[in-house]
N, C-alpha and C positions, 0 to 999 in steps of 0.2 A: 457518401459514404464513408461512413467514421472508419478511421484505422484502424485494426485490433489492436489492443492494449500489449500484443506480443510479438509486436511490431517496430512500436517506439523505441525511440533508443534512449533509455534514462544517465547515461553513462555509468561508471565503476557507483558500487554503494559506500558511501563515506562515512556512512557508518558500524564497518561490519564486525564490530568486536563481541562479544559476545550474543552471537544471535543465538534466539530463541528458537525451536523449529514446532511445529503443529501438527497434527494428523491430516488434517483437511485446509480447505478453504472454511466452511460452517464453522471451525475450532479457532483458528486465527481469529475470521471475523468475530464472534462472540465475546474475546477475549478482551481485544479492542474497544467492544461496546460496552462493556462491562463497569468502564474508567468514567471518568465527568472528561465530560466530552469542551468543558468551561476550558477546562486545567490542562487539560492533553490530546494533545493537538498532531496530527498525522504533517509531518513534513516534507514527506518522500515514502515517495513507493516504486517498484521496480518487479518489469514480470520478466522472468531470464526464459527463454525457452531449452528445453533438452541440453542437457552436456555430459557427460558419456564420464569421463572426469573429475566432475564438479560432486558435489554433494545433492543435487537434485537426480541426476542420473538420467534415470528414463524419460525424465516429467517434469514440467516448467514446474517455475516456483516463480510464488510473491513472495516480494522481502514488502514490508509493510516499515517505513523508520518513526516511533512515533517517538513525540517529547513531551519529557514531564517536568515541568519544571517544577515542583513538589521536590524528585528528586537526582531535578540537578543532572539528563542526561538524555542522552535520548539511547532508544533500548529498538531494535531491531528484531522482526519476526515477522517471521517465511513460514510458508507450506505450499505443500506440490498441489497444483490446482491443473485443473479441465480446463481448457480450450471451450467445452462447453457450455462452463458457468460462469466466463466471462460477461455475457448483457445483467448478473447479477453480481459482481466484482465493480464494473465498469459504475451503475446506479450507484451503488455502496458507496467509493471516491466521490464519485461526484456530491455526495448528503457530506461527503467530510470537508469538499472543496466548498463548498455552499456555507458551513459552519468556521473554516480557518478566514475565507474574505471575509464573514459578520463579524469574527472577533478583528483584524483585522480593518472592518469601517469602509471595504473597497466594494464599489460596488463593479456586478461582473463588466465585461465586455461585452459585449452586442455583436450576437453570431455572424460572420463573414467581415467583422469589420478590421 
């Protein structure tokens, strides 16, 4: 059984400055997909559960940290997400991981290794 993304502890966001919010997961995904994967890399992500004292209020929040070397900075992009969207989000994140590993030329680890 795979652990749901919202149960993984990614720690605090190390790039919290100037966070940009999107209306939904599709809007966040489309914005990230708009940029060239060869030059702009997802380097960190975090799924935060609801926190009534924080910006996400009653819903979960997904934050993506995109490194954009041409801009020489990391952009944190966030959106409220639904736990029903987790399979699609997981597949998208895995695609970005494969791209990052290709970029670094690291073969993926074998499952269970």
